[in-house]
Rosetta silent file (secondary structure, phi, psi, omega in degrees, C-alpha in Angstrom):
SEQUENCE: MTADPAPDYGGRFQLDRIETDGERARYRADVRTDEATYSYSVDIRIVDGAVDIQPTHRAPVAAPDPPPWLSGHLLKLARQLSRNGLRSGDWPRRIRRWRDV
SCORE:     score description
SCORE:     0.000 S_00000001
   1 L     0.000  149.299 -179.451   12.207   -1.345    8.075 S_00000001
   2 L   -68.974  169.189 -175.241    9.392   -1.018   10.530 S_00000001
   3 L   -85.237   34.767  176.417    8.290    2.359   11.852 S_00000001
   4 L   -64.774  150.151  177.123   10.207    2.005   15.122 S_00000001
   5 L   -65.200  154.306  178.473   11.558    5.265   16.510 S_00000001
   6 L   -64.266  144.439  177.258   15.148    6.104   15.693 S_00000001
   7 L   -68.092  151.077  178.100   17.672    4.962   18.297 S_00000001
   8 L   -69.935  -29.254  177.144   19.087    7.677   20.553 S_00000001
   9 L  -156.861  164.009 -177.962   22.596    6.439   19.745 S_00000001
  10 L    76.690 -155.891 -177.848   24.182    3.582   17.850 S_00000001
  11 E  -148.115  146.956  175.262   22.391    1.896   14.990 S_00000001
  12 E  -105.224  122.337 -176.649   19.591   -0.578   14.350 S_00000001
  13 E  -108.523  129.812  175.916   20.425   -3.098   11.619 S_00000001
  14 E  -135.011  124.806  177.025   17.766   -5.100    9.817 S_00000001
  15 E  -115.547  121.594  179.050   18.436   -7.539    6.986 S_00000001
  16 E  -112.803  127.974  179.942   15.412   -8.948    5.138 S_00000001
  17 E   -69.394  129.539  177.231   15.822  -11.830    2.716 S_00000001
  18 E   -93.515  -49.181  179.589   14.633  -10.933   -0.783 S_00000001
  19 E  -163.205  159.508  168.913   15.390  -14.220   -2.529 S_00000001
  20 E  -136.518  144.706  173.096   17.621  -17.261   -2.618 S_00000001
  21 L  -143.434 -168.864 -177.266   18.425  -19.484   -5.538 S_00000001
  22 L   -67.983  -13.766 -175.478   21.191  -21.938   -6.342 S_00000001
  23 L  -107.563  -31.249 -175.493   23.690  -19.147   -6.926 S_00000001
  24 E  -156.670  163.623  169.596   23.063  -16.484   -4.295 S_00000001
  25 E  -116.862  130.258 -178.167   21.123  -15.191   -1.345 S_00000001
  26 E  -116.646  133.315  179.633   19.967  -11.601   -1.662 S_00000001
  27 E  -127.861  154.087  168.315   19.053   -9.357    1.269 S_00000001
  28 E  -106.298  129.603  179.055   17.930   -5.781    1.748 S_00000001
  29 E  -114.219  130.632  173.193   19.661   -4.111    4.676 S_00000001
  30 E  -119.976  129.894  179.661   18.303   -1.038    6.431 S_00000001
  31 E  -122.581  121.412 -176.607   20.403    0.694    9.055 S_00000001
  32 E  -111.622  129.990  174.602   18.779    3.351   11.170 S_00000001
  33 L  -119.099 -177.293  177.951   20.666    5.904   13.263 S_00000001
  34 L   -70.868  -15.843 -177.729   19.516    8.995   15.103 S_00000001
  35 L  -102.662  -30.227 -170.456   20.331   11.039   11.968 S_00000001
  36 L  -162.896  171.030  169.932   19.276    8.904    9.004 S_00000001
  37 E  -118.982  128.599 -179.748   18.255    5.576    7.515 S_00000001
  38 E  -114.019  133.016 -179.870   20.704    3.931    5.104 S_00000001
  39 E  -116.424  146.228 -176.986   19.619    1.128    2.765 S_00000001
  40 E  -141.415  155.223  165.647   21.814   -1.440    1.033 S_00000001
  41 E  -101.554  137.557 -179.756   21.570   -4.502   -1.172 S_00000001
  42 E  -123.999  116.317  177.584   23.524   -7.466    0.182 S_00000001
  43 E  -112.415  131.388  178.460   24.343  -10.326   -2.187 S_00000001
  44 E  -119.458  120.409  176.979   25.979  -13.512   -0.944 S_00000001
  45 E   -76.990  123.338 -176.434   27.380  -15.968   -3.480 S_00000001
  46 L   -70.676  -27.485 -179.087   26.419  -19.454   -2.348 S_00000001
  47 L   -61.708  -47.253 -174.340   29.363  -21.078   -4.157 S_00000001
  48 L  -128.898   -0.581  178.203   32.058  -19.379   -2.065 S_00000001
  49 L    79.848    7.750  179.554   30.297  -17.106    0.441 S_00000001
  50 L   -61.421  140.650 -176.786   31.599  -13.885   -1.108 S_00000001
  51 E  -113.495  132.079  175.373   29.665  -10.841    0.094 S_00000001
  52 E  -124.433  122.248 -179.253   28.824   -7.788   -2.027 S_00000001
  53 E  -118.936  126.557  179.798   27.226   -4.768   -0.332 S_00000001
  54 E  -127.985  131.415  175.294   25.977   -1.809   -2.349 S_00000001
  55 E   -67.717  141.782 -179.621   24.296    1.352   -1.006 S_00000001
  56 E  -122.819  -26.319 -174.724   20.849    1.900   -2.516 S_00000001
  57 E  -166.177  154.775  169.242   19.207    4.770   -0.628 S_00000001
  58 E  -143.413  145.408  178.633   19.489    7.169    2.278 S_00000001
  59 E  -136.861  128.442   -2.841   16.835    9.230    4.001 S_00000001
  60 L   -69.261  160.008 -176.939   16.913   12.099    4.257 S_00000001
  61 L   -59.312  -32.738 -178.904   18.773   12.445    0.961 S_00000001
  62 L   -83.441    6.927 -179.388   20.970   15.180    2.471 S_00000001
  63 L   -61.365  151.000  178.404   22.061   12.902    5.342 S_00000001
  64 L   -67.515  164.390  174.719   25.815   12.629    5.887 S_00000001
  65 L   -58.870  148.925  179.272   27.730    9.595    4.675 S_00000001
  66 L   -63.974  143.980  179.532   27.380    6.652    7.049 S_00000001
  67 L   -67.616  155.309 -177.523   30.096    6.509    9.697 S_00000001
  68 H   -57.118  -36.355 -178.846   32.834    3.871    9.266 S_00000001
  69 H   -62.985  -33.174 -178.834   31.645    1.799   12.253 S_00000001
  70 H   -67.212  -48.774  178.902   28.236    1.379   10.585 S_00000001
  71 H   -63.424  -40.269  179.082   29.643    0.033    7.317 S_00000001
  72 H   -63.449  -41.923 -179.274   32.069   -2.192    9.202 S_00000001
  73 H   -70.134  -37.824  176.920   29.350   -3.710   11.365 S_00000001
  74 H   -61.629  -41.343  177.938   27.087   -4.325    8.366 S_00000001
  75 H   -63.327  -41.673  177.713   29.942   -6.180    6.665 S_00000001
  76 H   -61.662  -44.102  178.062   30.493   -8.292    9.806 S_00000001
  77 H   -61.585  -43.011 -178.989   26.788   -9.181    9.945 S_00000001
  78 H   -65.712  -39.904  178.488   26.764  -10.117    6.250 S_00000001
  79 H   -67.157  -38.918  176.857   29.863  -12.318    6.636 S_00000001
  80 H   -63.817  -43.296  177.046   28.352  -14.022    9.672 S_00000001
  81 H   -60.154  -42.166  178.985   25.147  -14.612    7.711 S_00000001
  82 H   -61.953  -50.157 -179.582   27.226  -16.037    4.853 S_00000001
  83 H   -59.148  -48.323 -178.262   29.167  -18.442    7.083 S_00000001
  84 H   -65.284  -41.209 -179.604   26.052  -19.677    8.865 S_00000001
  85 H   -66.464  -41.048  178.910   24.054  -20.024    5.643 S_00000001
  86 H   -65.686  -37.399 -178.820   26.798  -21.951    3.866 S_00000001
  87 H   -70.309  -45.193 -172.414   27.191  -24.282    6.834 S_00000001
  88 H   -98.828  -21.908 -174.022   23.494  -24.990    7.436 S_00000001
  89 L    79.834    3.399 -178.710   21.886  -24.255    4.070 S_00000001
  90 L  -104.763  126.573  178.695   19.377  -22.088    5.950 S_00000001
  91 L  -113.315  106.363 -174.495   19.035  -18.426    4.995 S_00000001
  92 L   -58.004  147.244  178.296   17.028  -16.567    7.681 S_00000001
  93 L   -68.300  -38.945 -178.107   14.074  -14.470    6.605 S_00000001
  94 E  -149.196  141.570  171.766   15.090  -11.566    8.882 S_00000001
  95 E  -127.486  134.211 -179.496   17.957  -10.567   11.105 S_00000001
  96 E  -135.878  125.493 -178.830   17.653   -7.603   13.429 S_00000001
  97 E  -139.619  155.950  171.742   20.426   -6.234   15.635 S_00000001
  98 E  -118.826  143.897  179.463   21.312   -3.084   17.513 S_00000001
  99 E  -135.378  131.219  174.640   24.879   -1.866   17.866 S_00000001
 100 L   -71.690  157.437  179.373   26.334    0.750   20.144 S_00000001
 101 L   -64.679    0.000    0.000   28.727    3.249   18.567 S_00000001
């Protein structure tokens, strides 16, 4: 994620495409809040659009677990990306969104 300042509230979501092949699209997701940055791997199966999200890192390491709204919104973004990608065959290089709490 770029060195933008942390949001005062809510979260900034950024998904960067790592790779696509005939089987899946893989993204790195970084979610920044006023307290921490949470990183995830997002894999989308191209056959059926199934989404798998796995946490990979948090900074600072002692940061609290991400709040439920953050995980829920990341899942919604990944599902939307899956639907659009399956429909069009286009997997965007980057998606960036902000979400209020």
